[in-house]
N, C-alpha and C positions, 0 to 999 in steps of 0.2 A: 366485487373483485377489485375495482379501482381503489378501494379503501386499503387494500393490502399491497397492491402493485406500486402505488405512489410512494409510500414510506420506504419500501424496499429499494426502489430506484434512488431515492434520496440518500439512503445509507450507503449504497454502492457508489454514488457520485462523491460523497464525502471521503470514502475510503480511497477512491481513485485519486482525489486531490491530495490526500495525506501521503500516499505512496509517491506521487510525483514530487511533492515538496521534500520528502525524506531523501529521495535519490539525489535531487539537486543539491540539497544541503550537504549530503555526504561527499559529493564531488567538491563543493566549495570548501569544506573542512579539510579534505585530503590535499587539495592544492593550496592550502593555507591562505585562502582569501577570507574565510571566516575563522574566528578564533574562539575556542570553547571557554577561554578565560573571560570573555565578555558575558555578563550575566544574562542578558536577553537571549543571546544565541544559545547558551548552555541550557536555559530553561526550555526553549523551543525544541532543541535537539533531544533532551531527555524526555520531554513530554511525548514527542513523536515516537521515540523508542519504546516507551511504555505502552502506547496505543498499538503500535504495529508489531511488537515482538510476539504477542499471542498468535498473530497471523503468520509471521515468518517462521516461528519455531517448528511447527509440524512440517512445513515445506522443507526446511533445512534437514530434518531427519530423513526425509525421503530422497532428496537429491544426493548425488555422489559428491565426495570431497573434491573441490576444485581449487584448493590452495587458498590464495588470498582473494579470489573472485567470488563474491556472494551473488548467487543467481536467484535467491529467494524473492527479492523485490520484483524481478522480472516475471517470475512465475505467478506471484500474487497479482501483478498487474494484468497478466493474461487471463487469469481466473476471473478477475473483476470485469474485464471487458467481455469475456464470454458470457458471464451471468447477465450483464446489462443488455447485451445486444442479441443473444440467441436463446438462452435458457429461460429467463423470465418471460419474454414475450411469447414463447412457445407454451409455457405452462399456463399463462393467463389468456391465451388465445388471441393475441394481438398480431400474429403474423399471418 
């Protein structure tokens, strides 16, 4: 069981980190602290978008339209935390 639980926890931890970095970068870009004309910033931003868009897209379809406020990262963040702390330990019998 540990052979499955460990990699799943690692994947969820990496996804958690990516969502946090994506949210912080979006704030920094919107407040014009980071500039997408810088090559490194643009590559990181577009890479994160390509990785996280398959996660955000189904969530955006379910959520109601909130105008300019995107709640998909928040919901993805809550899902990742729930999986890490409650669902996976329960499935694998660690609680």
